[in-house]
C-alpha positions as CSV (number, residue, x, y, z in Angstrom):
1,X,10.5,31.3,1.6
2,X,10.1,31.8,5.3
3,X,9.5,28.1,6.4
4,X,12.5,26.1,7.7
5,X,12.1,23.2,5.4
6,X,11.5,23.3,1.7
7,X,9.4,20.4,0.3
8,X,9.0,18.9,-3.2
9,X,6.2,16.5,-3.9
10,X,6.6,13.6,-6.6
11,X,3.2,12.4,-7.6
12,X,0.1,14.7,-7.8
13,X,-2.8,12.2,-7.5
14,X,-5.0,11.4,-4.5
15,X,-2.3,11.0,-1.7
16,X,-0.4,14.0,-3.1
17,X,-3.3,16.1,-1.8
18,X,-6.6,15.5,-3.8
19,X,-7.8,12.8,-1.4
20,X,-8.9,15.7,1.0
21,X,-11.6,16.7,-1.4
22,X,-13.1,13.2,-1.0
23,X,-13.4,13.3,2.8
24,X,-16.0,14.8,5.0
25,X,-15.3,17.8,7.1
26,X,-14.7,17.8,9.9
27,X,-12.6,14.7,10.0
28,X,-9.9,13.6,12.4
29,X,-7.8,12.3,9.4
30,X,-7.7,15.7,7.7
31,X,-5.5,16.9,6.4
32,X,-4.8,13.5,4.8
33,X,-3.0,14.3,1.7
34,X,0.6,15.3,1.7
35,X,0.3,18.9,0.3
36,X,-2.5,19.8,2.7
37,X,-0.5,18.4,5.7
38,X,2.6,20.4,4.8
39,X,0.5,23.5,4.4
40,X,-0.7,23.1,7.9
41,X,2.8,22.9,9.4
42,X,4.5,26.2,9.7
43,X,8.1,24.7,9.5
44,X,7.4,23.4,6.0
45,X,6.7,24.9,2.6
46,X,5.9,22.9,-0.7
47,X,8.1,24.8,-3.3
48,X,7.6,22.5,-6.3
49,X,5.6,19.4,-7.6
50,X,6.3,16.9,-10.2
51,X,4.1,14.3,-12.2
52,X,4.8,12.3,-15.2
53,X,1.4,13.1,-16.8
54,X,0.7,16.8,-17.7
55,X,-3.2,16.7,-17.1
56,X,-2.9,15.5,-13.6
57,X,-0.1,18.0,-12.9
58,X,-2.3,20.8,-14.2
59,X,-5.3,19.8,-12.2
60,X,-3.2,19.6,-9.0
61,X,-1.5,23.1,-9.8
62,X,-5.0,24.7,-10.2
63,X,-6.4,23.1,-7.1
64,X,-3.7,24.1,-4.7
65,X,-2.3,27.3,-6.4
66,X,1.2,26.0,-7.0
67,X,2.7,26.8,-10.4
68,X,6.3,25.7,-9.9
69,X,5.7,22.4,-11.7
70,X,7.8,19.7,-13.3
71,X,7.3,16.7,-15.5
72,X,10.6,15.4,-14.6
73,X,11.2,14.7,-10.8
74,X,15.0,14.5,-11.4
75,X,15.1,18.0,-12.9
76,X,12.9,19.2,-9.9
77,X,15.2,17.9,-7.3
78,X,18.5,19.0,-8.9
79,X,17.1,22.4,-9.5
80,X,15.0,23.1,-6.4
81,X,17.3,21.1,-3.8
82,X,14.5,20.6,-1.4
83,X,15.2,19.6,2.2
84,X,12.3,17.1,2.1
85,X,10.8,15.1,-0.6
86,X,7.3,13.4,-0.6
87,X,6.8,10.4,-3.0
88,X,3.2,9.5,-3.6
89,X,3.6,7.7,-6.9
90,X,2.2,4.1,-7.2
91,X,4.6,1.5,-5.6
92,X,5.7,0.1,-8.9
93,X,7.2,3.6,-9.7
94,X,8.4,4.5,-6.2
95,X,12.0,2.9,-6.1
96,X,13.8,5.2,-8.5
97,X,12.6,8.4,-7.2
98,X,13.5,7.4,-3.6
99,X,16.9,6.4,-4.5
100,X,17.5,9.5,-6.7
101,X,16.3,11.7,-3.8
102,X,18.5,10.0,-1.3
103,X,21.5,10.3,-3.5
104,X,21.1,13.9,-4.5
105,X,21.2,15.9,-1.3
106,X,17.6,15.4,0.0
107,X,17.7,15.3,3.8
108,X,14.3,13.7,4.5
109,X,11.9,11.4,2.5
110,X,8.4,10.7,3.2
111,X,7.3,7.8,0.9
112,X,3.8,6.3,0.5
113,X,3.2,2.7,0.9
114,X,3.9,0.0,-0.5
115,X,7.6,0.6,-0.7
116,X,8.4,-1.1,-4.0
117,X,7.5,-3.8,-6.6
118,X,10.2,-6.3,-5.4
119,X,12.3,-7.0,-2.6
120,X,15.3,-6.3,-4.9
121,X,14.0,-2.8,-5.2
122,X,13.4,-2.5,-1.5
123,X,17.1,-3.6,-0.9
124,X,18.3,-0.8,-3.2
125,X,16.1,1.7,-1.4
126,X,17.3,0.7,2.0
127,X,20.9,0.9,1.0
128,X,20.6,4.3,-0.6
129,X,18.7,5.7,2.5
130,X,21.1,4.3,5.0
131,X,24.3,5.1,3.1
132,X,23.3,8.8,2.7
133,X,22.0,9.0,6.2
134,X,18.4,10.3,5.0
135,X,15.7,10.6,7.5
136,X,12.7,8.3,6.3
137,X,9.2,7.8,7.0
138,X,6.3,6.1,5.2
139,X,2.6,6.1,5.0
140,X,1.6,3.4,7.4
141,X,-0.3,6.0,9.3
142,X,-1.9,4.1,12.1
143,X,1.6,4.2,13.7
144,X,1.1,8.0,13.9
145,X,-2.5,8.0,15.0
146,X,-3.1,9.2,18.7
147,X,-5.6,6.5,19.3
148,X,-3.4,3.6,18.3
149,X,-0.4,5.1,20.1
150,X,-2.4,5.3,23.3
151,X,-3.6,1.7,22.8
152,X,-0.1,0.5,22.2
153,X,1.1,2.4,25.4
154,X,-1.5,0.6,27.4
155,X,-0.7,-2.7,26.0
156,X,3.0,-2.3,26.8
157,X,2.2,-1.0,30.3
158,X,0.5,-4.4,31.0
159,X,-3.3,-3.4,30.7
160,X,-4.0,-6.7,29.2
161,X,-1.2,-8.7,30.8
162,X,1.3,-10.3,28.4
163,X,0.2,-9.8,24.9
164,X,0.0,-13.2,22.8
165,X,-1.7,-12.6,19.7
166,X,-3.4,-10.0,17.5
167,X,-6.3,-10.8,15.1
168,X,-6.8,-8.2,12.2
169,X,-9.8,-8.0,9.9
170,X,-9.4,-6.2,6.6
171,X,-10.2,-7.1,2.9
172,X,-7.9,-5.4,0.5
173,X,-4.8,-5.7,-1.7
174,X,-1.3,-6.8,-0.7
175,X,1.2,-4.0,-1.6
176,X,-0.8,-0.9,-1.4
177,X,-2.9,-1.3,1.5
178,X,-1.8,-4.2,3.7
179,X,1.2,-2.3,5.0
180,X,-1.5,-0.6,7.2
181,X,-2.5,-4.0,8.8
182,X,1.0,-5.4,9.1
183,X,2.6,-2.4,10.6
184,X,-0.3,-1.9,13.0
185,X,-0.1,-5.5,14.3
186,X,3.5,-5.2,14.8
187,X,3.2,-1.9,16.5
188,X,0.6,-3.2,19.0
189,X,2.6,-6.2,19.8
190,X,5.7,-4.1,20.6
191,X,7.5,-4.4,17.1
192,X,9.1,-7.9,17.4
193,X,11.0,-9.1,14.5
194,X,8.8,-11.2,12.1
195,X,10.2,-14.8,11.7
196,X,7.8,-16.5,9.2
197,X,4.6,-16.2,7.3
198,X,2.2,-18.7,6.0
199,X,-1.1,-18.1,4.2
200,X,-2.7,-17.4,0.8
201,X,-3.7,-14.8,-1.7
202,X,-7.0,-14.8,-3.6
203,X,-7.0,-16.0,-7.0
204,X,-9.3,-14.8,-9.9
205,X,-12.5,-16.8,-9.7
206,X,-12.2,-17.6,-6.0
207,X,-15.5,-17.2,-4.1
208,X,-14.0,-14.5,-1.9
209,X,-12.6,-12.6,-4.8
210,X,-13.6,-8.8,-5.1
211,X,-15.8,-7.5,-7.8
212,X,-12.7,-6.1,-9.7
213,X,-10.1,-7.5,-12.1
214,X,-7.2,-9.3,-10.3
215,X,-3.6,-9.9,-11.6
216,X,-2.3,-13.3,-12.6
217,X,1.0,-14.9,-11.8
218,X,3.4,-15.6,-14.8
219,X,5.8,-18.3,-13.7
220,X,8.1,-17.8,-16.6
221,X,8.7,-14.2,-15.6
222,X,8.4,-14.8,-11.9
223,X,6.0,-11.8,-11.7
224,X,2.3,-10.9,-11.2
225,X,0.7,-9.4,-14.4
226,X,-1.8,-6.6,-14.2
227,X,-5.2,-7.2,-15.8
228,X,-5.4,-6.3,-19.5
229,X,-5.4,-2.5,-20.0
230,X,-4.1,-1.7,-16.5
231,X,-0.7,-0.8,-15.1
232,X,-1.3,-1.9,-11.5
233,X,-1.6,-5.6,-10.6
234,X,-2.1,-5.9,-6.9
235,X,-3.1,-9.3,-5.6
236,X,-6.1,-9.6,-3.1
237,X,-5.0,-10.9,0.3
238,X,-6.6,-14.0,1.9
239,X,-6.1,-15.5,5.3
240,X,-2.4,-15.5,6.7
241,X,-0.4,-15.9,9.8
242,X,2.7,-13.9,10.9
243,X,4.9,-15.4,13.6
244,X,7.2,-13.0,15.5
245,X,10.3,-13.5,17.7
246,X,9.3,-14.3,21.1
247,X,6.2,-16.4,20.1
248,X,3.5,-13.8,19.5
249,X,1.5,-14.0,16.3
250,X,-0.7,-11.9,13.9
251,X,-3.6,-13.4,12.3
252,X,-5.1,-11.6,9.3
253,X,-8.7,-12.2,8.1
254,X,-10.1,-10.9,4.7
255,X,-13.4,-9.4,6.2
256,X,-15.1,-7.1,3.8
257,X,-16.0,-3.7,5.0
258,X,-13.8,-4.0,8.3
259,X,-10.8,-2.5,9.6
260,X,-10.7,-3.9,13.1
261,X,-8.1,-5.4,15.4
262,X,-8.1,-7.3,18.7
263,X,-5.0,-8.0,20.7
264,X,-5.3,-10.9,23.2
265,X,-3.2,-11.0,26.3
266,X,-3.0,-13.2,29.4
267,X,-5.0,-10.7,31.3
268,X,-7.6,-9.1,28.8
269,X,-8.2,-7.8,25.3
270,X,-7.3,-4.5,23.6
271,X,-9.4,-3.6,20.6
272,X,-9.8,-0.9,17.9
273,X,-13.0,-1.2,16.0
274,X,-14.6,0.9,13.1
275,X,-11.4,1.8,11.5
276,X,-10.3,3.6,14.6
277,X,-13.6,4.9,15.5
278,X,-13.3,3.5,19.0
279,X,-10.5,2.1,21.1
280,X,-10.7,0.1,24.3
281,X,-9.5,-2.3,26.8
282,X,-11.5,-5.2,28.1
283,X,-10.4,-7.1,31.4
284,X,-12.1,-9.9,33.4
285,X,-11.8,-10.4,37.1
286,X,-12.2,-14.2,37.7
287,X,-12.8,-13.8,41.4
288,X,-15.7,-11.3,41.1
289,X,-16.8,-12.4,37.8
290,X,-16.9,-8.9,36.7
291,X,-16.0,-7.7,33.1
292,X,-14.5,-4.2,32.7
293,X,-14.5,-2.3,29.5
294,X,-12.9,1.3,29.2
295,X,-13.0,3.1,25.9
296,X,-11.6,6.2,24.3
297,X,-11.2,8.0,21.0
298,X,-8.3,9.5,19.0
299,X,-7.6,13.2,19.6
300,X,-5.0,15.8,18.3
301,X,-3.4,16.3,14.9
302,X,-4.1,14.1,11.9
303,X,-1.9,11.1,11.3
304,X,-0.3,12.7,8.2
305,X,0.7,15.8,10.0
306,X,2.2,13.6,12.7
307,X,4.1,11.6,10.3
308,X,5.7,14.7,8.9
309,X,6.4,16.0,12.4
310,X,8.1,12.7,13.1
311,X,10.3,13.1,10.1
312,X,11.2,16.8,11.1
313,X,12.1,15.5,14.6
314,X,14.7,13.1,13.2
315,X,16.1,16.0,11.0
316,X,16.5,18.1,14.1
317,X,17.5,15.7,16.9
318,X,18.7,12.5,15.0
319,X,16.0,10.5,16.9
320,X,14.8,7.9,14.1
321,X,11.3,8.1,12.9
322,X,8.7,5.6,14.1
323,X,8.5,4.4,10.5
324,X,12.3,4.3,9.8
325,X,13.7,2.3,6.9
326,X,14.4,-0.7,9.1
327,X,11.0,-0.9,10.5
328,X,9.5,-0.4,7.0
329,X,11.8,-3.2,5.6
330,X,10.2,-5.6,8.2
331,X,6.7,-5.0,6.8
332,X,7.9,-5.3,3.1
333,X,9.6,-8.6,4.0
334,X,6.3,-9.8,5.4
335,X,4.3,-8.7,2.3
336,X,6.5,-10.6,-0.1
337,X,6.9,-13.6,2.3
338,X,3.1,-14.0,1.9
339,X,3.1,-13.9,-1.8
340,X,5.8,-16.7,-1.7
341,X,3.8,-18.7,0.8
342,X,0.9,-18.5,-1.6
343,X,2.8,-19.6,-4.5
344,X,4.1,-22.4,-2.7
345,X,0.6,-23.7,-1.6
346,X,0.5,-21.9,1.8
347,X,3.9,-23.2,2.9
348,X,5.8,-21.5,5.7
349,X,8.1,-18.9,4.4
350,X,11.1,-17.7,6.6
351,X,12.1,-14.0,6.9
352,X,14.2,-12.6,5.5
353,X,13.0,-13.9,2.2
354,X,15.6,-15.6,0.3
355,X,14.2,-15.0,-3.3
356,X,14.4,-11.2,-3.7
357,X,13.2,-11.2,-7.4
358,X,9.5,-11.7,-7.3
359,X,7.9,-8.7,-9.1
360,X,4.3,-7.5,-8.0
361,X,3.2,-4.2,-9.7
362,X,1.3,-2.7,-6.7
363,X,-0.6,0.5,-6.4
């Protein structure tokens, strides 16, 4: 091996690398999957991959030409002793691999989102990462997207005055995909601490429910139960609010087909529309009655590559990643606070959430 950092990947599905085969070329987001992104970075080399299912492992091995494969991630970590481990399993199977990697010599961990199936699991992850001084990043990729970074910098430089609120439109599940929205709103508002959440999830049979089976809540087990014949039971998100320290708020709307955000300030509005297709600043001059709109587009390397480079930066300089475990935990707290709010009829739930035991088997 000639690369500076050896890498092992746990999970050989879409985010492990196969997702790139689904995306058009060229695309700003490519390489999107972990394997392809590591292959594009000279300092890293994937030396082994692991998956619990042999069929997917074989498909991945043949697709990327890597034959050092394992059915047991523990054996892989102990045998290969990689510097970095990527974990792309579903979130309900993510806690134990992260903890094992952190406790067995791995220097850096790149975990997909969501982080875990419960706050109790998240607490164990955070404790292991902190205690072992492991560099950590996770897959909330907008934080590493050039366009959103430029938009955040302009907001922080006062382009729209003092930011007051963000309105985020996206219709999706709670654990696997809403980290993108929660983390993005936090980032564009300057990463204030979340204080409370109130809102609702969408129950099966609701008029806004997607055309797919949804999990049900089991009050006896205090857990969401996956639809029959399925392993993953990720609730669909309705409308909710997140209140941050300092008074700013995020409002989240379940708008199908959209991934768009508007940040409202005392002197204008910042926006990112069409899933990052266009970014802009809109201001209004009350004296002249003129509206000014400036737009721009994302440039540079893909967000997945930038996420890995951010992880390497911490390994080399000690500067914490943009998606470090403390920042990640703020998003995870918000996710589970929303679930608790829903179960309490939309009541306001304070952060940190007192009850750490609610189980949600997300994707």
